[in-house]
C-alpha angles and dihedrals in degrees: 000000000000117000096252094054094050115107113250117257109255108231134192113201115208120193123027103208122121096298096038093055091048092050091046089056089049091054092043092054097043113082088207089073136058117195109223094182148330126238125210131143090230134028108260133188111267137193113270093255091058098048094093093065123091117243110219118201096207122062094194093051094046091049092051097043102039098040095206122196091216129030118201110203115201099149126119113302097253092067097045099092098045093044092047094050092045090051093050092046088053091055102263134127114233139227110186127184115235135299094056089211141338096252133040090235090056092046090052090048091056093048090048090051091051089054094042094050096034093238132151114248118190118180118209100252092149094181089069087072096048116104094215094050091046088053094045090053092047094049092045091051089052090055092056128215168313089086141198110211117197114182138156144155115192119180124203093204132184138159115010093355091057090046089054090048092050090050091051091048090060085080110006137042120226094251090057097040097050099016094075089067094054095041086052088055091049090049091052091052099047123040088202122112121247107241108173136024132193126185142181132185143173134203108232098173138058088209092078132066116283090243095049127084127204096198121056141163128194133191121200129193122203130205092248091057093260114143133196141183131199127189130192131175130170131192149062091291097054117116121239091211110117091346092153115052118160108164137149124189129188137165088271099051140284143276126205141176108234115208128217104261093228097056118121119227097227096050105108093213092058090059090066104022112090112176103192139022115209116205120193125185121208091210115125132194130230090282091057092246124121112286094215141017123254114273119230112204108199108212098201121179094038115185117244125223097279093046089052091053088050090052092047094052091045085058090051089053091048091049090054098042097040096037093234119197105245096180098116091041091056092044092051090050093054092044096048090049092048091053093050094045090048088052089052090050089049091051089055098041099036089227134107115255122223113213 
């Protein structure tokens, strides 16, 4: 059947926070999908296009009554695994926002269910659909390892953004919440296995639980001698100096994403927009000087946050219709989560964690 005569995939969207609303718009605007309902515990303000859809308070009831073919899970992290498994058992494919779960055992349980029921499972690693990140990964792979990965995303947040951060920190620390994206990038660049993780963190605010920290830093060691660090801090006290570092070094040179100097750290589009890729070769000539100048790859026409969500859901549709093999994608999701959770454990114990 040609694409335009295929029936749209009937989707139930659970969770109407920032990501859930964006994904709902992506489904609404893609003729390959038909939204059968939205799920949220409370009624929330929605974009005009979404106001015609019913908001159901109960996920279980909506799943049983609406019988969707795809369930999009954008709720808080602690419900991801149970909702995903329930959806697959009920006959639906699943898109789940990252992190896949809050424990490695739960993440493995979801992947096992996808295999058992023969369902598609796509995890919301939005950077996989971003042209600049795709290019960064490609150029870094060309350089060859061992690698040094230097990554961060610090957010000087206030107002509603800080409120969102505090809500997230009821269950998840910043290095786990955002770290899974950047670990996923590292895992796409190196085929090596992560073997040891170290972490440290500090609580810089009385507005969060005594056992939570809003600044964290992890170091990860791979079995090919590659190393990486990732840093994440959230809150009104966080510095904007060097808040966006995306850098990969190898014996043959380095590749970096260079940010527009005027970008603000709490602007959601600047988390994904990248502007320029800088490529430096370590090659030198007979005189010992560099053989060639750095290359600046201008990544014009960068997608914003909503366009990325549109691209991500177009990938979900393709995975379903073309029966894509998502094995490596699921493996990377479990591995990136296990590294970030090990970092969190290391923060709390003060000891390195062997994977």
